[in-house]
VOTI-191482 format. One record per residue (C-alpha): residue number from 0; residue in one letter; y, x, z. Coordinates in pm, whole numbers, plus 50000, padded with zeros to 5 digits. Each point is the difference from the previous one (the first is absolute). Layout:
REM VOTI-191482
<site dolo="NUM" kefi="A" py="Y" px="X" pz="Z"/>
...
This chain:
REM VOTI-191482
<site dolo="0" kefi="M" py="47438" px="60905" pz="38997"/>
<site dolo="1" kefi="P" py="50179" px="50330" pz="49919"/>
<site dolo="2" kefi="T" py="49821" px="50328" pz="50047"/>
<site dolo="3" kefi="R" py="50090" px="50161" pz="50331"/>
<site dolo="4" kefi="F" py="50143" px="50346" pz="49962"/>
<site dolo="5" kefi="H" py="50082" px="50229" pz="50290"/>
<site dolo="6" kefi="L" py="50225" px="50284" pz="49894"/>
<site dolo="7" kefi="S" py="49914" px="50191" pz="50317"/>
<site dolo="8" kefi="A" py="49636" px="50020" pz="49884"/>
<site dolo="9" kefi="F" py="50084" px="50095" pz="49638"/>
<site dolo="10" kefi="L" py="49896" px="50362" pz="49939"/>
<site dolo="11" kefi="P" py="50300" px="50105" pz="49786"/>
<site dolo="12" kefi="Y" py="50238" px="49860" pz="50261"/>
<site dolo="13" kefi="R" py="49819" px="50171" pz="50288"/>
<site dolo="14" kefi="L" py="50009" px="50335" pz="49818"/>
<site dolo="15" kefi="A" py="50369" px="49959" pz="49917"/>
<site dolo="16" kefi="V" py="50086" px="49914" pz="50361"/>
<site dolo="17" kefi="L" py="49809" px="50301" pz="50134"/>
<site dolo="18" kefi="S" py="50154" px="50233" pz="49745"/>
<site dolo="19" kefi="E" py="50349" px="49870" pz="50075"/>
<site dolo="20" kefi="R" py="49948" px="50035" pz="50378"/>
<site dolo="21" kefi="I" py="49887" px="50361" pz="49965"/>
<site dolo="22" kefi="S" py="50282" px="50082" pz="49759"/>
<site dolo="23" kefi="R" py="50258" px="49842" pz="50230"/>
<site dolo="24" kefi="R" py="49860" px="50188" pz="50301"/>
<site dolo="25" kefi="I" py="50034" px="50332" pz="49824"/>
<site dolo="26" kefi="S" py="50344" px="49901" pz="49870"/>
<site dolo="27" kefi="V" py="50123" px="49966" pz="50358"/>
<site dolo="28" kefi="E" py="49960" px="50376" pz="50033"/>
<site dolo="29" kefi="Y" py="50179" px="50110" pz="49683"/>
<site dolo="30" kefi="D" py="50269" px="49736" pz="50039"/>
<site dolo="31" kefi="R" py="50069" px="50107" pz="50357"/>
<site dolo="32" kefi="S" py="50005" px="50372" pz="49925"/>
<site dolo="33" kefi="H" py="50158" px="50003" pz="49653"/>
<site dolo="34" kefi="G" py="50119" px="49647" pz="49916"/>
<site dolo="35" kefi="L" py="49757" px="49971" pz="49710"/>
<site dolo="36" kefi="S" py="49863" px="49682" pz="49843"/>
<site dolo="37" kefi="V" py="49640" px="49957" pz="49885"/>
<site dolo="38" kefi="A" py="50109" px="50056" pz="49639"/>
<site dolo="39" kefi="E" py="50189" px="50319" pz="50091"/>
<site dolo="40" kefi="W" py="49702" px="50134" pz="50195"/>
<site dolo="41" kefi="R" py="49766" px="49934" pz="49706"/>
<site dolo="42" kefi="V" py="50239" px="50172" pz="49758"/>
<site dolo="43" kefi="L" py="50025" px="50308" pz="50224"/>
<site dolo="44" kefi="V" py="49624" px="50025" pz="50046"/>
<site dolo="45" kefi="H" py="49942" px="49959" pz="49627"/>
<site dolo="46" kefi="L" py="50253" px="50270" pz="49916"/>
<site dolo="47" kefi="S" py="49841" px="50236" pz="50253"/>
<site dolo="48" kefi="R" py="49672" px="49956" pz="49819"/>
<site dolo="49" kefi="C" py="50110" px="49991" pz="49638"/>
<site dolo="50" kefi="G" py="50319" px="50205" pz="49979"/>
<site dolo="51" kefi="A" py="50283" px="49899" pz="49768"/>
<site dolo="52" kefi="V" py="49929" px="49666" pz="49832"/>
<site dolo="53" kefi="S" py="50181" px="49702" pz="49849"/>
<site dolo="54" kefi="V" py="50067" px="49666" pz="50168"/>
<site dolo="55" kefi="R" py="49738" px="49850" pz="49765"/>
<site dolo="56" kefi="D" py="49740" px="50253" pz="50119"/>
<site dolo="57" kefi="I" py="50078" px="49914" pz="50362"/>
<site dolo="58" kefi="H" py="49984" px="49627" pz="49925"/>
<site dolo="59" kefi="D" py="49662" px="50043" pz="49833"/>
<site dolo="60" kefi="C" py="49856" px="50184" pz="50301"/>
<site dolo="61" kefi="V" py="50141" px="49847" pz="50319"/>
<site dolo="62" kefi="N" py="49944" px="49627" pz="49944"/>
<site dolo="63" kefi="L" py="50368" px="49904" pz="50007"/>
<site dolo="64" kefi="E" py="50220" px="49818" pz="49751"/>
<site dolo="65" kefi="K" py="50227" px="50224" pz="49790"/>
<site dolo="66" kefi="S" py="50311" px="49849" pz="50157"/>
<site dolo="67" kefi="R" py="49879" px="50089" pz="50351"/>
<site dolo="68" kefi="V" py="49916" px="50352" pz="49885"/>
<site dolo="69" kefi="S" py="50344" px="50038" pz="49839"/>
<site dolo="70" kefi="R" py="50179" px="49880" pz="50314"/>
<site dolo="71" kefi="A" py="49786" px="50226" pz="50219"/>
<site dolo="72" kefi="V" py="50072" px="50302" pz="49779"/>
<site dolo="73" kefi="A" py="50374" px="49924" pz="50003"/>
<site dolo="74" kefi="R" py="50006" px="49983" pz="50380"/>
<site dolo="75" kefi="L" py="49785" px="50313" pz="50038"/>
<site dolo="76" kefi="E" py="50232" px="50186" pz="49763"/>
<site dolo="77" kefi="Q" py="50303" px="49880" pz="50196"/>
<site dolo="78" kefi="D" py="49839" px="50132" pz="50319"/>
<site dolo="79" kefi="G" py="49916" px="50335" pz="49838"/>
<site dolo="80" kefi="L" py="49622" px="49954" pz="50019"/>
<site dolo="81" kefi="V" py="49943" px="50000" pz="49623"/>
<site dolo="82" kefi="S" py="50185" px="50131" pz="49697"/>
<site dolo="83" kefi="K" py="50016" px="49884" pz="49641"/>
<site dolo="84" kefi="T" py="49992" px="50237" pz="49704"/>
<site dolo="85" kefi="P" py="50059" px="49883" pz="49640"/>
<site dolo="86" kefi="V" py="49703" px="50075" pz="49774"/>
<site dolo="87" kefi="D" py="50147" px="49888" pz="49671"/>
<site dolo="88" kefi="G" py="50324" px="50057" pz="49811"/>
<site dolo="89" kefi="D" py="50173" px="49673" pz="50084"/>
<site dolo="90" kefi="G" py="49903" px="49983" pz="50368"/>
<site dolo="91" kefi="R" py="49812" px="49670" pz="49982"/>
<site dolo="92" kefi="L" py="49672" px="50155" pz="50111"/>
<site dolo="93" kefi="V" py="50012" px="50183" pz="50332"/>
<site dolo="94" kefi="A" py="49745" px="50179" pz="50212"/>
<site dolo="95" kefi="I" py="50011" px="49926" pz="50370"/>
<site dolo="96" kefi="S" py="49888" px="50264" pz="50246"/>
<site dolo="97" kefi="L" py="50004" px="50068" pz="50371"/>
<site dolo="98" kefi="T" py="50274" px="50215" pz="50147"/>
<site dolo="99" kefi="A" py="49941" px="50238" pz="50289"/>
<site dolo="100" kefi="T" py="50141" px="49729" pz="50227"/>
<site dolo="101" kefi="G" py="49750" px="49750" pz="49858"/>
<site dolo="102" kefi="R" py="49710" px="50240" pz="50062"/>
<site dolo="103" kefi="A" py="50119" px="50058" pz="50355"/>
<site dolo="104" kefi="A" py="50019" px="49625" pz="50062"/>
<site dolo="105" kefi="L" py="49642" px="49956" pz="49880"/>
<site dolo="106" kefi="D" py="49885" px="50290" pz="50215"/>
<site dolo="107" kefi="E" py="50139" px="49812" pz="50300"/>
<site dolo="108" kefi="I" py="49865" px="49657" pz="49902"/>
<site dolo="109" kefi="V" py="49648" px="50073" pz="49875"/>
<site dolo="110" kefi="P" py="49849" px="50105" pz="50335"/>
<site dolo="111" kefi="N" py="50093" px="49662" pz="50153"/>
<site dolo="112" kefi="A" py="49855" px="49814" pz="49702"/>
<site dolo="113" kefi="R" py="49680" px="50200" pz="50029"/>
<site dolo="114" kefi="T" py="49979" px="49924" pz="50373"/>
<site dolo="115" kefi="I" py="50013" px="49627" pz="49926"/>
<site dolo="116" kefi="E" py="49737" px="50042" pz="49728"/>
<site dolo="117" kefi="K" py="49779" px="50197" pz="50241"/>
<site dolo="118" kefi="T" py="50029" px="49728" pz="50264"/>
<site dolo="119" kefi="L" py="49885" px="49742" pz="49746"/>
<site dolo="120" kefi="R" py="49715" px="50220" pz="49870"/>
<site dolo="121" kefi="D" py="49885" px="50086" pz="50352"/>
<site dolo="122" kefi="S" py="49981" px="49631" pz="50096"/>
<site dolo="123" kefi="V" py="49688" px="49949" pz="49787"/>
<site dolo="124" kefi="S" py="49679" px="50195" pz="49963"/>
<site dolo="125" kefi="P" py="49964" px="50250" pz="49717"/>
<site dolo="126" kefi="E" py="49727" px="49776" pz="49856"/>
<site dolo="127" kefi="D" py="50227" px="49695" pz="50002"/>
<site dolo="128" kefi="L" py="50278" px="50203" pz="49841"/>
<site dolo="129" kefi="D" py="49758" px="50118" pz="49730"/>
<site dolo="130" kefi="T" py="49902" px="49638" pz="49935"/>
<site dolo="131" kefi="F" py="50364" px="49887" pz="49992"/>
<site dolo="132" kefi="F" py="50098" px="50265" pz="49744"/>
<site dolo="133" kefi="R" py="49690" px="49932" pz="49791"/>
<site dolo="134" kefi="V" py="50080" px="49628" pz="49992"/>
<site dolo="135" kefi="M" py="50361" px="50074" pz="49903"/>
<site dolo="136" kefi="E" py="49878" px="50213" pz="49709"/>
<site dolo="137" kefi="Q" py="49762" px="49723" pz="49894"/>
<site dolo="138" kefi="W" py="50289" px="49753" pz="49993"/>
<site dolo="139" kefi="H" py="50210" px="50250" pz="49806"/>
<site dolo="140" kefi="A" py="49715" px="50031" pz="49749"/>
<site dolo="141" kefi="V" py="49994" px="49622" pz="49955"/>
<site dolo="142" kefi="L" py="50375" px="50001" pz="49935"/>
<site dolo="143" kefi="D" py="49971" px="50305" pz="49773"/>
<site dolo="144" kefi="R" py="49772" px="49791" pz="49776"/>
<site dolo="145" kefi="D" py="50234" px="49698" pz="50008"/>
<site dolo="146" kefi="P" py="50227" px="50010" pz="49693"/>
<site dolo="147" kefi="V" py="50264" px="49790" pz="50178"/>
<site dolo="148" kefi="A" py="50019" px="50215" pz="50316"/>
<site dolo="149" kefi="K" py="50264" px="50268" pz="50027"/>
<site dolo="150" kefi="P" py="49835" px="50341" pz="49953"/>
<site dolo="151" kefi="R" py="49990" px="50248" pz="50285"/>
<site dolo="152" kefi="S" py="50260" px="50272" pz="49981"/>
<site dolo="153" kefi="R" py="49916" px="50366" pz="49950"/>
<site dolo="154" kefi="M" py="50096" px="50055" pz="50363"/>
<site dolo="155" kefi="D" py="49750" px="49737" pz="50116"/>
<site dolo="156" kefi="L" py="49722" px="50166" pz="49801"/>
<site dolo="157" kefi="D" py="50084" px="50358" pz="50093"/>
<site dolo="158" kefi="G" py="49814" px="50124" pz="50303"/>
<site dolo="159" kefi="V" py="49765" px="49702" pz="50036"/>
<site dolo="160" kefi="E" py="49699" px="50157" pz="50162"/>
<site dolo="161" kefi="G" py="49721" px="49907" pz="50232"/>
<site dolo="162" kefi="P" py="50078" px="49704" pz="50219"/>
<site dolo="163" kefi="A" py="50110" px="50137" pz="50337"/>
<site dolo="164" kefi="T" py="50106" px="50342" pz="49888"/>
<site dolo="165" kefi="P" py="50368" px="50051" pz="49943"/>
<site dolo="166" kefi="G" py="50107" px="50081" pz="49645"/>
<site dolo="167" kefi="P" py="50104" px="50349" pz="49902"/>
<site dolo="168" kefi="R" py="50333" px="50129" pz="50116"/>
<site dolo="169" kefi="D" py="50256" px="50138" pz="49765"/>
<site dolo="170" kefi="A" py="50221" px="50302" pz="50069"/>
<site dolo="171" kefi="D" py="50220" px="49795" pz="50234"/>
<site dolo="172" kefi="G" py="49703" px="49880" pz="50202"/>
<site dolo="173" kefi="M" py="50043" px="49644" pz="49870"/>
<site dolo="174" kefi="R" py="49717" px="49778" pz="49890"/>
C-alpha cells in the first residue's frame, strides 16, 4: 500500500501558503493604490534600503528570479519610479535607484503594509511571537548548514534581532 501523504499537513507547504496569503493581502493595497506587482514592490523596498544597485544585487536579495526583477525594473522605470544609470563604459552594467516619485509611492504604501503586519502581530501573544521567530531562526540555521539549500541573502540576515522585536530601521524607516 502506498504511503499516504497529505500536502495540507506538510510543513513547507503550510509555510508557503501562509506566506503567499500574507503577501497577496499586502499586494492588494499597493496594487490598488499604485498598480504595483509583488516583484515591483520588492524592488522598490530593496532600493529604498540599499540605494543604487544592479539587477543582480536585487535578485540576490529579494528572492525573485532575475527575469522577474528585470521586468519589474523595466516597468518601474517606465512609470518613473526608478532610474537607471550606466556604471561602466559600454553601458552593460547599470545601477538602479529610486526616483523622488518612487520614494513618494513608498511613503504612501508602507503605512498600509505596516498596519497589516501589526494586525498579524497583535493577533498572537508576545510570547508566542517570540517562539515563532525563534523557531524560524532555528529552521534557518538548519538550512544554513545544508550545502544544498540556497543561502540566505544579505537582506535576510541584516537586522535579524530578538524574536518579537522589529529589526532596525534605515534612514527611510524601512525594515
